[in-house]
Residue, then its C-alpha position, 0 to 999 in steps of 0.5 A: x484321497x478321492x479325486x474326480x477323474x478328468x475325462x479326455x474331452x477337456x471337461x471335468x466331472x462337474x462340467x468345468x473346462x480344464x485349462x490345457x497343459x502348459x507347453x514345456x517348450x514355450x515355458x523353457x524359452x521364456x525361462x532362458x530369456x529371463x536368464x539372459x544377461x542381455x535381458x537384464x541389461x535392457x530392463x536395467x537400462x530402461x529403468x535407468x532411463x525412466x528414473x533419469x527422465x523423471x529426475x531431469x523433468x523434476x530438475x527442469x521444472x524447479x530450475x529457473x534461469x534468467x539469461x542476459x537477454x531476459x534481463x535486457x528484455x525486462x529493462x527495455x520493456x520498462x524504458x519503452x513504457x516510462x521513457x527512462x531506464x529503470x533504477x537498480x531497485x526497480x530492476x530488482x522488483x521487476x525481476x522478482x515479479x518475473x520470477x513469481x510469474x514464471x513459478x506460478x505459471x509452472x505450478x499452474x501447468x503442473x496442476x493442469x490449470x491450462x486445460x479447459x480454460x477459454x482465456x488460455x486457449x484463446x491466448x495460445x491460439x492468438x500467439x500461434x496465429x501471430x507466429x504464422x503471420x510472421x511467416x508471410x514476410x512482405x513482398x514488393x510488387x513488380x510494376x506490372x503487378x502494381x498496375x494490374x492491382x490498380x486496374x482491378x481495384x480502381x474504386x479503392x483509390x477514389x479521392x473523396x470530396x474535400x473542403x477548405x474553409x475559414x470560420x468564426x467560432x462562438x463558444x457557449x460554455x460561458x454565455x450559454x448556447x442561445x447567446x452563442x447562437x445569437x452572436x453567430x447569427x449577428x456575425x453572419x448578418x454583418x458579413x463576419x469579416x470584422x468579427x473575431x469570434x472566440x478562440x477555437x480549440x482547433x485550427x482556425x482555417x481548415x484545409x482540404x479535409x474530407x467529410x470524415x475528417x471534418x466530422x472527426x475534428x469538429x465532434x462528429x455532429x451534423x457539422x460536416x454535412x452542412x459544411x459540404x452543403x454550403x455554397x463556395x465563396x460566401x459565409x454560411x451558418x450558424x452551424x452547430x458543432x460539438x464545440x459550439x456555434x460557427x459561421x463558415x466560408x468555404x474557399x475551395x470545394x474539391x469534388x471526389x475523383x479517381x486518382x491516377x496510378x501515379x497519384x495513388x502509387x504508394x497506396x496501391x503498393x501498400x494495398x497489394x502487399x497487404x492482400x498478398x500477405x493475407x493470401x499467403x497466410x490463408x494458404x498456410x491455414x488451408x494447408x494446416x487445416x487439411x491435416x485435421x479431421x473435424x467432426x461437429x455433432x449436428x453439422x454436416 
């Protein structure tokens, strides 16, 4: 049979490259390595490891065990929500629901449903943040730290202006708004001392409330502003609240003032602890952030 001669330059007669001949030494070493018992042992061991890992992964996915702590947690959750211990039937139902939830979770994770889900991502991030917050256990300030904090943030400890007043209330729900206002005006004209008025849903006498507290108690209308503008010691009105019409008499008008350190000591303590906790949490975040390289298109 005719064969094309192969030139010594590594190209055949058609111009194709001719592969170099195999190195007999390298081929021999590979063959001896494959025949080595140690090689067989390593390959078999690796195969056993892979199979065992797959079996364990399968077993752990489909093996669901609830501990006594899990059952106690479910029972305590029910007690906190409803104020009574669950019955055996209720416990059975809640455990069935917990099993269903766990199975659905595992199946969903196996399908990758947690990926690219904004709600899941946010919930995991919030939970991690919660765990990080726990790392900064509250610390108590020393006397010097507390006094230094007070001196640097004294404006935070201003006592707002407060009013103490009595009132007569006239409800519009039965007689109408105009009639209730007319009764309030008549009570004011008579001095309001001998007028009982209607039963007010809140307290009859208001003691040392700030403007914000007055607005909260009386419905957030213009009532608080008018009360704080009313003269002390005389009846004023009629003033409309979220409930109806009032005539009021301010009996004590305390101006805003800065509390002393001793007066504000407990608030200073809480303020310092919260600021200290936030500073340490921020430091943890900054240390964590430096471990990541972030690139966002369009931002420099």
